[in-house]
N, C-alpha and C positions, 0 to 999 in steps of 0.2 A: 106382304109388302103393300102399298097403290104403285101404279105408276108411273114413274118419275123418268121419262127421259132424258130429260133436262142432264143428271146425274149420271148417268148409266155412259152421255154420249162424254161429258166435260168428261170422268176417266180415260177415257179413250185416250180420244182427241189429244188430250192435256201428257201424253203416256213421252221417253223423255228420254233412251238410253245415254249410259258415261262415256263421257268422252273419248274418243279412238286409243288406244291404246301400241306408244312406239312401239313397233317393235313382232307385233302379235300376227302372227301368219296368215293372208287369207284364206276365207275360210273357220276361222275362228271366234271371230265377231258373235256375240249370243242378241243383238238388239232385232233381229228379226223374230229371233224365238221369245222370247221374251211380249217383242209387239203383238205377237199372234197368244201368246196364254192370254195376254192383260185379253182382249177383242172377245177374244171365247170366254173369258169370265166373264163379261158384260151381258153376253149379247146371251149368258144359259140368265141373268139375273131379267136383260128382257124375255126373255119368254114363261120363267116362271110367276115375273109381273102382271104377265099378259092375262096368263092363264089362269091366274087370281083370277084378275078384274071378268073376260068371258063366259068365267065361268065354266072349264075344260078339265084335261089330264090331257099336259104334254106324256108325246108314245113312244120309245123308241118300234123299230120297225123296220123288217127286211125289206132286202133288193127280194129281186129275181129280175133274169130274165126271160129273153119274148115272148117264149115257148115256156112257160110257168116253172123255168126249173130255180129255187131259193138259193142264196145265196149266204151263206150262211156267217160270212164276211166281215159281207158290206152291211151295219147298222145305217140308222139316220134317225134325226130326231125330228118327230112332224108337231106340228101342233095342228087343232082341226078345229075348223067354228064353221056351224052347217054343212052346205055344201063346199068348204073352203080350206085352205091348204096353207098352209107353207110350209118345207120340207128342207132343214138343215144338209147338210154331209161337209162337216168341216168339224175335219183330224180332231185336234184338238175341244170341242165343247164336247161340256159335259159339267152337262142340271139333273139338280138335285131331286127326288122325291119323283122318275120318269117310274110312271107302268107299261112293263114292255107287252108289248102283241104281239102275239106269234099265228095272230087270222091275218092282220093286214099288212099285205105289202106295197112298194112297189117299182114303178119297170128299175132296173139298172144302168139307163137310160138317161134315164134320166136328172141322174146325178152322178156317173160316171164325174171325175175327176179325172184320167189319164187316156192320152190318146195315142195311140200309134200317128206316124206322122205319116207311114205309109199312107194311111185314109187317103190323105188328102197330094199324095206324095207324085204316088204311083197311077194317077191319072193325067197327070198332065211333064212326063216324061215325053212324051211324043215330040212339047209342044219343049220344048226344053233342049234334043233331038234338032229336031227344025231350027233353031235358034245358034242351035252348033257348042252350045256351053254344054252337051256330054264330051270326055275325055272319046274318039278314034283307037283302032288299039295302037296306030303308029303314034302314039306319045306315049305309050309303053309305061303305063302308070295298070294298076289291081284294079282301078273304077273304071273301067275304057265297058265303050258300047253294052252287050246286052248283062255283064257281071255293074253296073254304072246303079242301082239298086242296094247291090250288098254298102253301099256310101254310108247309108244311113238303117239298115234291114237293124232290125230291136230299136230304134230310137222312140224312141217320147215323148209331146209336150205332156204338164203339169199342170193344170193349175190350182193355190192352194184348200180352195173350195169353192162349193158352187149348190145352189137354191132352187125348186121345183117348188112354181105357183101353180097347185092346182084346183077346178073348178066342177068339180061334178065329175070326179072322175076320168078327169082334161088334165092337159097336161096345155099350162096357159102359157109357159113363159119360164127360165129357163134363165139359171142367172151363173157364171162365169163370176168366181172370188178372188181376184187376188188381192196381196195385203206388201205394200209395201213402207216400211219407215225410214227415218230419216233420224240424223241427230248431228251436232256443231261445235266439235272443237276446240275452234276459238271466237264460237259464238256471232254472227253474221256469216259462213257461210254454211252449204251443207255439207259433212265430208264423199268425198270419194264415188263413186259415179257407178254403183254395182246400181242404179236403179234405170241404167239403158235397160234393162235386161229386159227392162215392163213391154218394150218396141216389139220388141222380138215377139210377145206373150200378142202383141195387142195384132197385130196380123197375121198371126199362125187361128186365132180366137176371127178374124175374118176369116178363113175357111174353115174351122169348124162352124161357127151361128148359121150355116147353110144347110144342115141336120137336120133344123129343127125346125115348128112352126113362126115361132117368135124365142131371141132371148137375147142376152144384154151381157154385157161384161161389163164389171162396180168393181171397182177402187179404193181399196179403203184404209187410208195412207192415219199418220197420226198428223197432226196439225205444226210439226217443224215446217215443211212442205212447206207452210207460208207464214214461216217465223224470222228462219235467216232465206237467204238470197243464192239462190240455183235456177238453174234452166230447166227442171225439168217438169215441175208440174204443173206453168203454163205451155209445156210443149207438151204433156200428151195431152189440157186442152186441145191447144193446139189442130194436134195433130187428127185427132176423136171428131170436130169437123167436120174438119175436108177427110177424113173418112165417110161420116154420117153422107154428106155434100154427095157425093160418087155408090155411093153402098147403103140400097130402100128401108134394108134387113140391117144393115150396121146399129148398135147402140148402143153404148158407155153414159158409164155415172161415175162420176169421182166423188167422193165423202174426205172429207179436212179435217174439219174444227167445227167444237163442239154444235151451231146451228144448224150444218150441214150433214154430223150425224140426228139429232134430232130430225132433223125433213127425214129422212130414213126409216128411221125406228117409225115415227109416227104414218110414214106409207105402208109398210106393214101391215099394222093395223089395223090400220084403214083398209088393206085390201082382205084380212080378217070377217073382216062385221062387216065387208060389201058395202064399202062406201064409194069403191073407186075399182 
């Protein structure tokens, strides 16, 4: 099948879930999972089409630790062309006609989706204590003084997916993916406020970005975010502009419409072709 970014982009951007059902408990809505499935299916089509166009074979490859230990449960989809690769860690991604490589591996840290928040919380404890934000023994709380770290013990931040852009076996950029879908039951406004969770992810990404030479936070949404009234889409963009002006290492992209998905897909194609 020839490369057709327009149709793939339309399939993703055009997704919209059914209207909100009255009385449905929080957390039982399936729109987010349905959108992730649509996204994965169309990314699979993109990988297949680009592989055919470039005459390369998509591969299933395994992750490994920095000391060379193979991680049996960490398997990724890789598309390689000459000395460049794009490697996806997107759990719902299922690409047909994949070849499994038992010899090709990639560092787990390049594609990790989940991180213990203690990695950047622990180093900040001194500053928090100095500002008087950590409870003292007189406050009579379980999480006081030296016991305060137990309040977040074992807590993690998880992203919906990651991408590694690799050149000559070196990581050039790690992309953290967050997926959000919107819908409108009244045809005027976006339902609910669950999308505010992304603002927290955004700040946590700011901490993670310091762990790698170059990163990007990529927000993938459906076009409903710009079809109905809401404060989220513009807010995401304004916050990103502010953060990018304040932190030189902060990089963000937001993709919602058909034309924006075409741009994204073509940028991946250009990377593999070595033209960007």
